[in-house]
Residue, then its C-alpha position, 0 to 999 in steps of 0.5 A: m751105580s755109585k760114582s765110587l764103584a764106577r771109578v774103580r771099574a774104570a781104573l780096573q779097565a785102564a789098568g788092563l785087569d779083567s776083574v769085575p767088582l762083585e756086590m755082596p749080600g752084606e757089608t764088607r767094611t771089615a776084613e773079617d766081613a769081606a773074608a767071609a763074603a769072599g770065602c777066602a782067608l783073612e790074609q787074602i783081604v786087602k785092607s786100605v789104611v790111610f795115614q796123613g803126614g804130620t809135617s806135610g799133610t799128605l795122605f799115604l795109603f798102606l795096603t795090608a793083609g787082612g790079619n796084619k796091623v800097620d806098625t806106624h813107626q815102620a810106616a812113618t820111616l817109609a813115608g819119611e815123616p811122622l804119621a797119624r790116621a787120616d780123618i774120615a772127611t779128609v779120606r773122603e775128600v782126597t780119595g773119593f771113597a768113604i772109610g770101609g770102601v776105600a779101594p787101592i785104585g781109582h782115587l781122586t788124588r794119586l797117593p804114595v802107596w805101599i803094599d804088604p808082602t804078605l799079600l804077594a804070596f797069594a794068587t788071588v786077593w780081594a779088595a774094596a771096590g769103592t763101596p761097603r758092599h763091593i769087592f773085587p778079586v785080583d792078582p796081587a802082583r798086578l794090583q801092585l802095578a795098578a796101584r804103583a805100590i811099593a812092596a815093603p815091610f810095614t806091619e806088626n808081626p806079619a801073618v803067615p799066608k794060609a793059601 
């Protein structure tokens, strides 16, 4: 088992979540691939989008519904500084995850986290479990608590949930 997957499993257990990461037959690097593998709506996929503060260098995590796109101006307002996409090496160094497998929990370093309210409309959402082939189902309200995420609008034209 990869170290990344083991960290996610440990974080799920520590948070009291009974969710078990599942290995998919193909990669789940994109929201579309993950939705197809999970057999769910695109909006039920939790995308982990990592930005870096232009002033502080701090990384910020935005958990958004698969069909939504982060509005960087709204995200920067929440973060309190200008933001740019974090580079691949920094994401891996700070979170411990490679792009395409960044989980919402189990990071090496605690990050400020926001969650897209669109996700909270579902009974179950699916998130990356630390590898490009593993995802896990979870109640979004419980994920919000486990990730210590703040619900806030930060997306362009939010998708309407199709539960």
